[in-house]
Each structure stands twice: as C-alpha cells, then as structure tokens.
ZADO-1210 file (C-alpha; in nm, 4 decimals, padded with zeros to 6 digits):
<atoms>
<atom x="00.0068" y="00.0037" z="00.0136" code="MET" pos="1"/>
<atom x="00.1183" y="00.3579" z="-00.0826" code="ASN" pos="2"/>
<atom x="00.2636" y="00.5393" z="00.2244" code="LEU" pos="3"/>
<atom x="00.0971" y="00.8739" z="00.1396" code="PHE" pos="4"/>
<atom x="-00.2263" y="00.6916" z="00.1102" code="ARG" pos="5"/>
<atom x="-00.2036" y="00.4935" z="00.4124" code="LYS" pos="6"/>
<atom x="-00.1365" y="00.8297" z="00.6054" code="LYS" pos="7"/>
<atom x="-00.4244" y="01.0279" z="00.4190" code="ASN" pos="8"/>
<atom x="-00.2138" y="01.2812" z="00.2333" code="ILE" pos="9"/>
<atom x="-00.3696" y="01.1687" z="-00.0942" code="ALA" pos="10"/>
<atom x="-00.5206" y="01.5149" z="-00.1484" code="THR" pos="11"/>
<atom x="-00.1944" y="01.7015" z="-00.0586" code="LYS" pos="12"/>
<atom x="-00.1197" y="01.9750" z="-00.3181" code="THR" pos="13"/>
<atom x="00.1997" y="02.0535" z="-00.4160" code="VAL" pos="14"/>
<atom x="00.3326" y="02.3341" z="-00.6319" code="PHE" pos="15"/>
<atom x="00.6304" y="02.3038" z="-00.7991" code="VAL" pos="16"/>
<atom x="00.7971" y="02.6230" z="-00.9611" code="VAL" pos="17"/>
<atom x="01.0655" y="02.5963" z="-01.2044" code="ASP" pos="18"/>
<atom x="01.1553" y="02.7618" z="-01.5496" code="ASP" pos="19"/>
<atom x="01.2923" y="02.4503" z="-01.6857" code="GLU" pos="20"/>
<atom x="00.9778" y="02.2169" z="-01.8228" code="VAL" pos="21"/>
<atom x="01.2091" y="01.8721" z="-01.7704" code="LEU" pos="22"/>
<atom x="01.2804" y="01.9620" z="-01.3987" code="LEU" pos="23"/>
<atom x="00.8796" y="02.0203" z="-01.3405" code="LEU" pos="24"/>
<atom x="00.7895" y="01.7140" z="-01.5391" code="ASP" pos="25"/>
<atom x="01.0607" y="01.5101" z="-01.3330" code="LEU" pos="26"/>
<atom x="00.8883" y="01.6398" z="-01.0091" code="ALA" pos="27"/>
<atom x="00.5643" y="01.5527" z="-01.1138" code="GLU" pos="28"/>
<atom x="00.6849" y="01.1954" z="-01.1873" code="GLU" pos="29"/>
<atom x="00.8576" y="01.1392" z="-00.8439" code="ILE" pos="30"/>
<atom x="00.5617" y="01.3171" z="-00.6575" code="LEU" pos="31"/>
<atom x="00.2313" y="01.2035" z="-00.8466" code="THR" pos="32"/>
<atom x="00.2745" y="00.8138" z="-00.7573" code="PRO" pos="33"/>
<atom x="00.3117" y="00.9107" z="-00.4029" code="LEU" pos="34"/>
<atom x="-00.0417" y="01.0463" z="-00.4153" code="GLY" pos="35"/>
<atom x="00.0220" y="01.4270" z="-00.4262" code="CYS" pos="36"/>
<atom x="-00.1521" y="01.6482" z="-00.6791" code="ALA" pos="37"/>
<atom x="00.1353" y="01.8180" z="-00.8401" code="VAL" pos="38"/>
<atom x="00.0667" y="02.1632" z="-01.0001" code="ARG" pos="39"/>
<atom x="00.3526" y="02.2725" z="-01.2256" code="LYS" pos="40"/>
<atom x="00.4326" y="02.6536" z="-01.2778" code="PHE" pos="41"/>
<atom x="00.6985" y="02.7911" z="-01.5211" code="LEU" pos="42"/>
<atom x="00.6413" y="03.1493" z="-01.4104" code="ASP" pos="43"/>
<atom x="00.6904" y="03.2126" z="-01.0395" code="PRO" pos="44"/>
<atom x="00.4259" y="03.5180" z="-01.0817" code="GLU" pos="45"/>
<atom x="00.1693" y="03.2672" z="-01.2008" code="GLU" pos="46"/>
<atom x="00.2614" y="03.0397" z="-00.8950" code="ALA" pos="47"/>
<atom x="00.1926" y="03.3230" z="-00.6569" code="LEU" pos="48"/>
<atom x="-00.1383" y="03.4374" z="-00.7897" code="ARG" pos="49"/>
<atom x="-00.2580" y="03.0560" z="-00.7996" code="GLU" pos="50"/>
<atom x="-00.1299" y="03.0249" z="-00.4257" code="PHE" pos="51"/>
<atom x="-00.3374" y="03.3359" z="-00.3273" code="ILE" pos="52"/>
<atom x="-00.6609" y="03.1450" z="-00.4758" code="LYS" pos="53"/>
<atom x="-00.5564" y="02.7783" z="-00.3858" code="ALA" pos="54"/>
<atom x="-00.2913" y="02.7570" z="-00.1027" code="GLN" pos="55"/>
<atom x="-00.0952" y="02.4473" z="-00.1560" code="PRO" pos="56"/>
<atom x="00.0399" y="02.2100" z="00.1264" code="ASP" pos="57"/>
<atom x="00.3753" y="02.2363" z="-00.0026" code="LEU" pos="58"/>
<atom x="00.5926" y="02.4665" z="-00.2315" code="ILE" pos="59"/>
<atom x="00.9053" y="02.3070" z="-00.4247" code="LEU" pos="60"/>
<atom x="01.0644" y="02.6147" z="-00.5685" code="THR" pos="61"/>
<atom x="01.3814" y="02.6970" z="-00.7987" code="ASP" pos="62"/>
<atom x="01.5897" y="02.9717" z="-00.6853" code="TYR" pos="63"/>
<atom x="01.7100" y="03.1428" z="-01.0184" code="TRP" pos="64"/>
<atom x="01.4078" y="03.2164" z="-01.2537" code="MET" pos="65"/>
<atom x="01.3456" y="03.5112" z="-01.4893" code="PRO" pos="66"/>
<atom x="01.1683" y="03.7973" z="-01.3128" code="ARG" pos="67"/>
<atom x="01.1141" y="03.6678" z="-00.9574" code="MET" pos="68"/>
<atom x="01.3469" y="03.4342" z="-00.7758" code="SER" pos="69"/>
<atom x="01.2718" y="03.1590" z="-00.5353" code="GLY" pos="70"/>
<atom x="01.3506" y="03.3601" z="-00.2757" code="MET" pos="71"/>
<atom x="01.1514" y="03.6484" z="-00.3785" code="ASP" pos="72"/>
<atom x="00.8528" y="03.3522" z="-00.4090" code="LEU" pos="73"/>
<atom x="00.8941" y="03.2410" z="-00.0585" code="ILE" pos="74"/>
<atom x="00.9327" y="03.5828" z="00.1054" code="ARG" pos="75"/>
<atom x="00.5711" y="03.6852" z="-00.0649" code="GLU" pos="76"/>
<atom x="00.3968" y="03.3338" z="00.0229" code="CYS" pos="77"/>
<atom x="00.5288" y="03.3525" z="00.3743" code="ARG" pos="78"/>
<atom x="00.3917" y="03.7133" z="00.3830" code="ARG" pos="79"/>
<atom x="00.0601" y="03.5976" z="00.3030" code="LEU" pos="80"/>
<atom x="00.0802" y="03.2939" z="00.5000" code="TYR" pos="81"/>
<atom x="00.3711" y="03.2547" z="00.7487" code="PRO" pos="82"/>
<atom x="00.3186" y="02.8914" z="00.8051" code="LYS" pos="83"/>
<atom x="00.3566" y="02.7934" z="00.4210" code="GLN" pos="84"/>
<atom x="00.5848" y="02.4802" z="00.3856" code="LYS" pos="85"/>
<atom x="00.8310" y="02.5484" z="00.1130" code="ILE" pos="86"/>
<atom x="01.1472" y="02.3766" z="-00.0197" code="VAL" pos="87"/>
<atom x="01.4061" y="02.5865" z="-00.2221" code="LEU" pos="88"/>
<atom x="01.5992" y="02.3856" z="-00.4789" code="ILE" pos="89"/>
<atom x="01.9076" y="02.4977" z="-00.6716" code="SER" pos="90"/>
<atom x="02.1790" y="02.3949" z="-00.8764" code="GLY" pos="91"/>
<atom x="02.3419" y="02.7278" z="-00.8836" code="THR" pos="92"/>
<atom x="02.3431" y="02.8360" z="-00.5265" code="VAL" pos="93"/>
<atom x="02.3845" y="02.6604" z="-00.1654" code="ASP" pos="94"/>
<atom x="02.2052" y="02.7127" z="00.1329" code="GLY" pos="95"/>
<atom x="02.3913" y="03.0054" z="00.2420" code="GLU" pos="96"/>
<atom x="02.1792" y="03.2218" z="-00.0071" code="VAL" pos="97"/>
<atom x="01.9219" y="03.2482" z="00.2624" code="PHE" pos="98"/>
<atom x="02.1580" y="03.2720" z="00.5553" code="ALA" pos="99"/>
<atom x="02.0875" y="03.6343" z="00.6431" code="ASP" pos="100"/>
<atom x="01.7308" y="03.6606" z="00.4578" code="ALA" pos="101"/>
<atom x="01.4399" y="03.7438" z="00.7177" code="PRO" pos="102"/>
<atom x="01.2183" y="03.4434" z="00.5518" code="VAL" pos="103"/>
<atom x="01.4136" y="03.1062" z="00.5009" code="LYS" pos="104"/>
<atom x="01.2757" y="02.7731" z="00.3276" code="PRO" pos="105"/>
<atom x="01.1798" y="02.5266" z="00.5339" code="ASP" pos="106"/>
<atom x="01.4355" y="02.2895" z="00.3466" code="ARG" pos="107"/>
<atom x="01.7022" y="02.3143" z="00.0920" code="PHE" pos="108"/>
<atom x="01.7780" y="02.0916" z="-00.1803" code="VAL" pos="109"/>
<atom x="02.0902" y="02.1010" z="-00.4359" code="ALA" pos="110"/>
<atom x="02.0322" y="01.9806" z="-00.7787" code="LYS" pos="111"/>
<atom x="02.0636" y="01.7225" z="-00.8866" code="PRO" pos="112"/>
<atom x="01.8740" y="01.5777" z="-00.5996" code="TYR" pos="113"/>
<atom x="01.8300" y="01.2365" z="-00.4811" code="ASP" pos="114"/>
<atom x="01.4956" y="01.0976" z="-00.5750" code="VAL" pos="115"/>
<atom x="01.4511" y="00.9049" z="-00.2313" code="GLU" pos="116"/>
<atom x="01.5756" y="01.1923" z="-00.0162" code="SER" pos="117"/>
<atom x="01.3203" y="01.4127" z="-00.2036" code="LEU" pos="118"/>
<atom x="01.0520" y="01.1836" z="-00.1516" code="LYS" pos="119"/>
<atom x="01.1487" y="01.1272" z="00.2156" code="ARG" pos="120"/>
<atom x="01.1613" y="01.5322" z="00.2636" code="MET" pos="121"/>
<atom x="00.8027" y="01.5597" z="00.1085" code="VAL" pos="122"/>
<atom x="00.6628" y="01.2831" z="00.3682" code="ARG" pos="123"/>
<atom x="00.8514" y="01.4807" z="00.6600" code="ASP" pos="124"/>
<atom x="00.6833" y="01.8222" z="00.5375" code="LEU" pos="125"/>
<atom x="00.3445" y="01.7473" z="00.4683" code="ILE" pos="126"/>
<atom x="00.2359" y="01.3987" z="00.6453" code="VAL" pos="127"/>
<atom x="00.0085" y="01.5111" z="00.8993" code="VAL" pos="128"/>
</atoms>
C-alpha cells in the first residue's frame, strides 16, 4: 500500500515552480505516484497568483528564475501565509543564499537531487 495513501495525504497539493520544463516533469513523475496532486508552474508570478487562490500544502521552488527568484516567491508566500511549507531547490547556489534572509525555506535541496531523499523530505513536511 502506498505510504502516502495510508497516512491520508492523497489530497495534498504540491506546487512545483521551475523555469525548466524537464525539471517540472521530473518532480511530477516523482510526487504523483506518492499520491500528491502536483501543479506545475514555469512562472513564479503565476504560481503566486494561484497560491493566493488555492494555498498548497507544499511549494517546491527553484532559486534562479526570470522576473522573480525563488527567494522572492518565498518572501511573498510567507507574507501572505507565514506557516506555508516551502522547499528551495537550486543547482547554482547553496544554502548560504538565505542565511541572512528574514524569511527562509523549510528545507534546501541542491540539484541534482536524490529521488529517495526528495520523497522522504516531502513525507516529512506534509504528512499530518
């Protein structure tokens, strides 16, 4: 039996925000079989607009994107909902990028990430 379904999180929504389609698709391939409803966004500003309408259980966001960085997205989401669970993912910076930031992600993941580690992290963050 699927661990997520067993723990009743099949209805948990995860927003994945990245300007690379292949990485969005990869995240969907990893998270959907776990029972997560995955919503993919190439544009962080669109993700923010949708966040306001339908607050997800978890946000996975890339750091470096055009027009709005992952840290900008985190700041805006936390301003609206301070307890929002958010993971920052990056292949260009490390966890030091937010060391002095007033708002921080719940977790940081370096690309390329380990699939099993990502699954465990998602379970830790959204299993109730």
